N, C-alpha and C positions, 0 to 999 in steps of 0.2 A: 237358545235357541238360533243357530251358525244361520248365514246366507248366503246364497251365490251372488256376489257382484259381477263377475264378466265370464263370457266364455274360454272356455279353457277345453283342452284336448290334450290324450295321452298315448302312446303306443304306436303299433308297426304295422300298418296293413298289408304287408308283404310277407310277412313273417307267419311261417305255419306256429301252433299252441301258442299265438299272443291274440292281441285284440286291443281293440280301437275303441276309446270311451274320449266322447266330450258332452259337455255338460253347459248347461248355458242357463243364466237366470231365468225362472218360470214363471209362469202369468198364472198362479193359484193352484198349487196340487205337486203333485209329480207327474212327468208324462212321460216314459218310455220306450223308445224305438228299439228294437231288440230282434238283432237277426244273428244265426248262428250256423253254423256248419254241422253245428254235435244239437240243434236244440232237440231234435224229438227225444233223445239219449237224455241230456242234461238240462233242456232249456229249465224247468222249473226252478230245479236246483242252484242255474246262475242267476234266474230272475231273486232267488231270495237273497245269496248270498249281495246283488245288488242292492236290495231295499236293506237289507243287514247293516252295510256299509252308509248308507245314507242317514240310519238311525241312528248311530254310533256319533256321527256329528250333527244331529239334529236338525237335518236336514229336509225341509217340508214342500220345497217350493222349487222345482229345477224342471228343468228338460232335459232331457238323458239320449243320449243315442250312441247305442253299444252293437259294433259289427264284431264278430268271435272268429277265431279261425282256430278252434281247440282249444282255448288258453286252461289250463286247471283252474284250481277254484284258487291257490296261494298269489297265482300273478291277477286272477281276475279282481282279487281284495286289494292289491298292489296297486293295480291302474286305477283302482276306485278311488283308493285314498290320496294318489297325489292327484287324479284330475279335481276331486273336495277340496285338497289345499291350495290348489292354483289357481279355481274358479271363486275360492274366498279370499283372494288374495286383491289388496286395492291400487 
């Protein structure tokens, strides 16, 4: 099981087809604050991808804020991987 030990952020808030993800140590469990310009169409699939990436790294305790501007799945997953790795660094 991996652990988020510091706050980290990735992404570009002004770029369309991108997202900004912030991760912080949690308070017991996963807390997700998710907003997206395409939430009605793709929100469920995007949240599934977020939780899938957390699961790959064994993250069970973190606070995430995701602000999406239409990122496609590979972009979202790459941003998740980067923010998780940054949050795990000492």
